[in-house]
C-alpha positions in Angstrom: 192.8 136.0 46.0 192.6 132.6 47.8 189.4 131.7 49.6 189.8 131.9 53.4 188.9 128.7 55.3 186.3 128.9 58.0 187.5 129.1 61.6 187.2 125.9 63.5 187.7 124.7 67.1 188.1 121.3 68.7 184.6 121.7 70.1 183.2 121.8 66.5 184.7 118.4 65.8 183.4 116.9 69.1 179.9 118.2 68.4 179.9 116.2 65.1 180.1 112.9 67.0 179.2 112.5 70.7 177.7 109.1 70.8 179.0 105.9 72.5 179.5 104.8 76.1 181.0 106.7 79.0 184.6 105.6 78.1 184.2 106.3 74.4 183.1 109.9 75.3 186.6 110.4 76.7 188.2 109.1 73.5 185.9 111.3 71.4 187.1 114.3 73.3 190.7 113.4 72.6 189.7 112.6 69.0 188.4 116.1 68.6 191.9 117.5 69.1 193.4 115.0 66.6 190.7 116.0 64.1 191.4 119.7 64.7 195.1 119.2 64.2 194.5 117.1 61.0 192.2 119.9 59.7 194.9 122.5 60.3 197.5 120.3 58.5 195.2 119.7 55.6 195.0 115.9 56.1 192.1 113.7 55.0 190.0 111.4 57.2 191.7 108.3 55.7 195.1 109.6 56.8 193.8 109.4 60.4 192.3 106.0 59.8 195.6 104.6 58.5 197.5 106.1 61.4 195.0 104.4 63.7 195.6 101.1 61.9 199.4 101.4 62.2 199.4 102.3 65.9 196.8 99.7 66.8 198.4 96.8 65.0 202.0 97.8 66.1 200.9 98.0 69.7 199.2 94.5 69.7 202.2 93.0 67.9 204.6 94.5 70.4 202.6 93.1 73.3 202.6 89.6 71.8 206.3 89.8 71.0 207.0 90.8 74.7 205.4 87.6 76.2 208.6 85.5 76.1 210.6 88.3 77.7 208.0 88.7 80.4 208.0 84.9 81.1 211.8 85.2 81.5 211.3 87.8 84.3 210.8 91.2 82.5 208.2 93.4 84.2 204.8 93.7 82.6 203.8 97.1 83.9 205.7 99.3 81.3 204.1 97.3 78.5 200.7 97.5 80.1 201.0 101.3 80.4 202.2 101.6 76.9 199.4 99.4 75.5 196.8 101.5 77.5 198.1 104.8 76.1 198.7 103.6 72.5 195.4 101.6 72.1 193.5 104.6 73.3 195.5 106.9 71.0 194.6 104.7 68.1 190.9 104.7 69.2 191.0 108.5 69.5 192.2 108.6 65.9 189.3 106.2 65.0 186.9 108.7 66.5 188.7 111.6 64.8 188.4 110.4 61.3 184.7 110.4 61.5 184.6 113.8 63.1 186.9 115.3 60.5 184.8 113.7 57.7 181.5 115.1 59.1 182.8 118.6 59.8 184.6 119.1 56.4 182.1 117.1 54.3 185.0 114.9 53.0 183.4 111.5 53.9 182.9 108.9 51.2 181.8 105.3 50.9 185.3 104.2 50.2 186.6 106.0 53.3 183.9 104.3 55.4 185.0 100.9 54.1 188.6 101.6 55.0 187.4 102.7 58.5 185.4 99.5 59.1 188.1 97.2 57.7 190.7 98.9 59.9 188.5 98.5 62.9 188.2 94.7 62.1 192.0 94.4 61.8 192.8 96.3 65.0 190.2 94.5 67.1 191.3 91.1 65.7 194.8 92.0 66.9 193.5 92.9 70.4 191.7 89.5 70.5 195.0 87.9 69.5 196.7 89.6 72.4 194.1 88.3 74.9 194.3 84.7 73.6 198.1 84.7 73.4 198.4 85.9 77.0 195.9 83.4 78.2 197.6 80.6 76.4 201.0 81.6 77.9 200.0 82.1 81.5 196.9 79.9 82.0 197.4 77.0 79.6 194.8 75.0 81.5 192.0 77.1 79.9 190.5 75.0 77.1 191.3 76.1 73.6 187.7 76.3 72.7 187.3 79.2 75.2 189.7 81.3 73.2 187.9 80.4 70.0 184.5 81.2 71.4 185.8 84.5 72.8 187.2 85.5 69.3 183.9 84.5 67.6 181.7 86.3 70.1 183.9 89.5 69.8 182.4 89.8 66.3 179.2 90.8 68.0 180.8 94.1 68.8 181.8 94.7 65.2 178.5 93.6 63.7 176.4 95.8 66.0 178.7 98.7 65.4 178.3 98.5 61.7 174.6 98.1 62.0 174.4 101.2 64.2 176.3 103.2 61.6 173.6 102.3 59.1 170.6 102.6 61.5 170.9 104.1 64.9 167.6 102.5 65.9 169.3 99.0 66.2 170.1 99.7 69.8 167.8 97.8 72.1 168.1 100.4 74.9 168.0 104.1 73.7 167.9 105.7 77.1 170.8 108.1 77.9 170.4 107.9 81.7 173.5 107.3 83.9 172.2 103.9 85.0 171.8 102.7 81.4 175.2 104.1 80.4 176.9 102.2 83.3 175.3 99.0 82.1 176.4 99.6 78.5 179.9 100.5 79.8 181.0 96.8 79.9 180.6 96.6 76.1 182.1 100.0 75.4 185.3 99.5 73.3 187.1 102.3 75.2 186.4 100.5 78.5 187.3 97.0 77.1 190.7 98.0 75.8 191.5 99.7 79.2 190.6 96.6 81.1 192.6 94.4 78.8 195.7 96.7 79.0 195.5 96.8 82.8 195.1 93.1 83.0 198.6 92.8 81.5 200.0 93.9 84.9 198.8 90.6 86.3 198.7 88.4 83.1 197.2 85.4 85.0 194.0 87.5 85.3 193.6 87.7 81.5 191.7 84.4 81.5 189.0 85.9 83.8 188.9 89.0 81.5 188.5 86.8 78.5 185.7 84.7 80.0 183.9 87.7 81.3 183.8 89.6 78.0 183.0 86.4 76.2 180.0 85.8 78.4 178.9 89.5 78.1 179.0 89.4 74.3 177.3 86.0 74.2 174.5 87.1 76.4 174.1 90.3 74.4 174.0 88.4 71.2 171.2 86.1 72.5 169.3 89.0 73.9 169.5 90.9 70.6 168.3 87.9 68.7 165.4 87.4 71.1 164.3 91.1 71.0 164.6 91.3 67.3 162.7 88.1 66.7 159.9 89.2 69.1 159.6 92.4 67.1 159.0 90.5 63.9 156.4 88.1 65.4 154.1 90.8 66.8 
């Protein structure tokens, strides 16, 4: 007689991972349904990670490929809407793989590496979209701004990896609404939504790039200062 699997609900997967900013909380709720569906189908967390990778990279590649068509007069709004939906679907899958791994106890070091490397690849593709749109629509923006934006974006990835190893790396641990609103500007779910919506008016992408570049730069400097101060006490 085969062993009966325990009963699960999407809420069980959501409870396994509820961290992140306000926007990410929405993606985690969607991710819980993906995790539940994957559990019902007998999939492994890495299946979700790889699906996330394919959707994320394909979406970014499609946006970049669309730029010449848009410059010839094709409308941006369908692509902006598609990018918004698909980037968030990919991010929900990114949330789901961790939820599935925690609930089913199927996580592994190799799976965690695939997850992190996939995040790097997808976020690099999103950065490429931003820089490509800025170069196409606001060529007067200096090239070093795009390079600085790409480099400073790594602040998000480094701090995310550090937080997975040690949750205490966050400088502000309060969960108040005010603090969550401040953290929102660095929330990946919020960032990809802003970038997707900026495609409707591509000339605005330069301002988006400069804003997020400045935010990440200031966060990096503040993190260095706070961490250094803690070691010098």
